[in-house]
C-alpha positions as CSV (number, residue, x, y, z in Angstrom):
1,M,-26.2,-4.1,8.8
2,P,-23.6,-2.5,11.1
3,I,-20.0,-3.9,10.9
4,L,-18.3,-3.9,14.3
5,R,-14.6,-2.8,14.1
6,V,-11.7,-2.7,16.5
7,K,-9.1,0.1,16.4
8,L,-5.6,-1.0,17.4
9,L,-3.4,1.8,18.7
10,R,0.4,1.5,18.6
11,P,3.0,4.2,19.5
12,M,3.6,4.9,15.8
13,A,0.6,3.4,14.0
14,T,-3.1,2.7,14.0
15,E,-4.9,-0.2,12.5
16,I,-8.6,-1.0,12.2
17,L,-9.9,-4.5,12.0
18,A,-13.3,-6.0,11.6
19,L,-14.3,-7.6,14.9
20,T,-14.6,-11.0,13.2
21,E,-11.1,-10.7,11.9
22,F,-9.8,-9.5,15.2
23,S,-11.3,-12.5,17.0
24,K,-9.2,-14.7,14.7
25,S,-5.9,-12.9,15.5
26,H,-3.3,-13.7,18.1
27,W,-4.1,-10.6,20.4
28,E,-4.5,-11.6,24.0
29,E,-6.0,-9.7,27.0
30,I,-3.4,-8.6,29.6
31,D,-3.5,-6.6,32.9
32,D,-2.6,-2.9,33.1
33,A,0.9,-3.5,34.5
34,M,1.9,-5.8,31.7
35,F,0.4,-3.5,29.1
36,E,2.4,-0.5,30.5
37,Q,5.6,-2.6,30.4
38,L,5.1,-3.7,26.8
39,W,3.9,-0.3,25.6
40,Q,7.0,1.4,27.1
41,A,9.3,-1.2,25.5
42,E,7.8,-0.4,22.1
43,V,8.0,3.3,22.7
44,E,11.7,3.0,23.6
45,A,12.3,0.9,20.4
46,V,11.1,3.8,18.2
47,P,14.1,5.6,16.6
48,E,14.7,9.2,17.5
49,F,14.5,10.3,13.8
50,T,13.0,8.7,10.7
51,T,13.3,9.5,7.0
52,S,10.3,9.4,4.7
53,K,9.7,10.4,1.1
54,I,7.0,12.9,0.3
55,T,5.6,14.3,-2.9
56,L,4.3,17.8,-3.2
57,I,2.2,18.9,-6.2
58,C,3.0,22.6,-6.7
59,G,2.0,25.3,-9.2
60,L,-1.4,26.3,-10.4
61,L,-3.6,23.7,-8.8
62,L,-7.1,25.1,-9.2
63,P,-7.6,23.7,-12.8
64,I,-6.7,20.2,-11.6
65,W,-8.0,20.4,-8.0
66,D,-10.8,17.8,-8.7
67,R,-8.2,15.4,-10.0
68,L,-6.2,15.4,-6.8
69,P,-6.9,13.1,-3.8
70,A,-9.8,14.2,-1.7
71,D,-8.7,12.8,1.6
72,N,-6.2,15.5,2.5
73,M,-7.2,19.0,1.1
74,R,-4.6,20.9,3.1
75,I,-2.0,23.2,1.5
76,Y,1.5,22.6,2.8
77,R,4.5,25.0,2.9
78,L,7.9,23.7,3.4
79,Q,11.5,24.8,3.2
80,T,14.4,22.5,2.3
81,E,17.8,22.5,4.1
82,D,19.3,24.6,1.3
83,G,16.6,27.3,1.6
84,E,14.3,26.3,-1.3
85,R,10.7,27.0,-0.5
86,A,7.6,25.2,-1.9
87,I,3.9,25.3,-1.5
88,G,1.4,22.7,-2.7
89,R,-0.7,19.6,-2.0
90,L,0.8,16.6,-0.3
91,V,0.2,13.2,-2.0
92,S,1.5,9.8,-1.1
93,Q,3.4,7.6,-3.6
94,E,0.4,5.4,-4.0
95,Q,-2.0,8.3,-4.7
96,L,0.3,9.6,-7.5
97,L,-0.8,6.7,-9.6
98,N,-4.4,7.9,-9.6
99,V,-3.3,11.5,-10.1
100,Y,-1.3,10.7,-13.2
101,A,-4.1,8.6,-14.6
102,R,-6.7,11.3,-14.1
103,L,-4.3,13.7,-15.9
104,G,-3.9,11.3,-18.8
105,L,-0.2,10.7,-18.1
106,D,2.0,7.7,-17.9
107,C,3.5,7.1,-14.5
108,Q,6.2,4.9,-13.0
109,I,6.9,5.2,-9.2
110,E,10.1,4.0,-7.6
111,M,9.2,1.9,-4.6
112,T,11.3,-0.8,-2.9
113,P,9.8,-4.2,-2.5
114,Q,9.6,-3.5,1.3
115,E,7.7,-0.3,0.6
116,V,5.3,-2.0,-1.7
117,F,4.7,-4.8,0.8
118,G,4.0,-2.3,3.6
119,A,1.6,-0.3,1.4
120,V,-0.4,-3.3,0.4
121,M,-0.3,-5.6,3.4
122,E,-0.1,-3.1,6.2
123,A,-1.8,0.1,4.8
124,R,-4.1,-2.0,2.7
125,T,-3.6,0.0,-0.5
126,T,-4.3,-1.5,-3.9
127,L,-1.3,-0.7,-6.1
128,S,-1.3,-0.6,-9.9
129,L,1.6,-2.2,-11.8
130,L,2.7,-1.6,-15.4
131,G,1.2,-4.2,-17.7
132,G,-2.3,-3.9,-16.3
133,Y,-1.7,-5.8,-13.1
134,H,-2.8,-4.8,-9.6
135,L,-1.5,-5.8,-6.1
136,R,-4.0,-6.0,-3.2
137,R,-4.3,-7.6,0.2
138,S,-6.9,-10.4,0.1
139,L,-8.2,-12.5,3.0
140,V,-8.3,-16.2,2.1
141,M,-9.5,-18.7,4.7
142,G,-8.9,-16.1,7.4
143,Q,-5.3,-15.4,6.4
144,P,-4.0,-12.3,4.6
145,R,-2.4,-12.8,1.2
146,L,-0.7,-10.7,-1.4
147,E,-2.7,-11.2,-4.5
148,L,-1.8,-10.3,-8.1
149,I,-4.8,-9.3,-10.1
150,G,-5.1,-9.2,-13.9
151,A,-3.0,-12.2,-14.9
152,S,-4.1,-14.0,-18.0
153,G,-3.8,-17.7,-18.5
154,T,-0.8,-17.2,-20.8
155,A,1.0,-15.3,-18.2
156,L,0.8,-17.9,-15.5
157,P,3.9,-20.0,-16.4
158,A,6.1,-16.9,-16.3
159,L,4.6,-15.8,-13.0
160,K,5.0,-19.2,-11.5
161,A,8.7,-19.2,-12.7
162,M,9.1,-16.0,-10.6
163,G,7.9,-17.8,-7.5
164,C,4.2,-16.9,-7.6
165,F,1.6,-19.6,-6.8
166,T,-2.0,-20.1,-8.0
167,E,-5.1,-21.4,-6.3
168,V,-8.5,-22.2,-7.7
169,I,-11.1,-20.5,-5.6
170,Q,-14.8,-20.6,-6.6
171,W,-13.8,-22.0,-10.0
172,K,-11.4,-19.1,-10.7
173,T,-7.6,-19.3,-10.8
174,R,-6.1,-16.6,-8.6
175,V,-2.4,-15.7,-8.4
176,F,-0.7,-15.0,-5.1
177,I,2.8,-13.8,-4.1
178,P,4.4,-15.5,-1.0
179,V,4.4,-13.2,2.1
180,D,7.2,-14.9,4.0
181,G,9.8,-12.6,2.3
182,T,10.1,-10.1,-0.5
183,E,12.3,-12.0,-2.9
184,V,9.4,-13.1,-5.2
185,L,7.8,-9.7,-5.0
186,A,11.1,-8.1,-6.0
187,R,11.2,-10.4,-9.1
188,V,7.6,-9.4,-10.0
189,L,8.3,-5.7,-9.6
190,A,11.5,-5.9,-11.7
191,E,9.3,-7.1,-14.6
192,Y,6.2,-5.0,-13.7
193,P,7.1,-1.9,-11.8
194,V,4.6,0.1,-9.8
195,G,2.9,2.5,-12.2
196,A,0.1,3.0,-14.6
197,S,-0.2,4.0,-18.3
198,A,-2.8,6.4,-19.7
199,A,-3.6,3.7,-22.3
200,D,-4.5,1.2,-19.6
201,A,-6.6,3.8,-17.7
202,A,-8.5,4.7,-20.9
203,A,-9.2,1.0,-21.5
């Protein structure tokens, strides 16, 4: 059965929503003149320069080529400001978790709560946390939520003390992190940083 989708284009981002999800959003139809005015205002609000963190996997890549992300197969060449040159495959911070797991290595990635929130809630990436937990964007009653997967019953009191809340949905207790700020998320990440262990991957 075809699933109709809507692509939302912004000056610096693109988002794809299911048509049913889009119909429940707050987007409104406007005329061309108003669209041009609002678009130009958003373009002018974009900073002239931005800083981003990238990860380049360098060295002899052929033996591990099948363990690297398949969505971007390009080889990148870059040169740093101090003249150092590098050539390799570009991977995102989120993809590093899978790469390390496929190589049988432990991995811990430094991400701020804001970066984690953006990766999960905006880019819709499922992130692994040390301790066997996962963060994902879930839709509950038409509203996006930040869900913590993998919590056992014994862990619930500690998670609630951090500010998480639970809800029983279809006879299953699920754990959510409030999305009206990143304070609770920061407490969870302080205890369970973004990362994965080879032991968890093998299990």
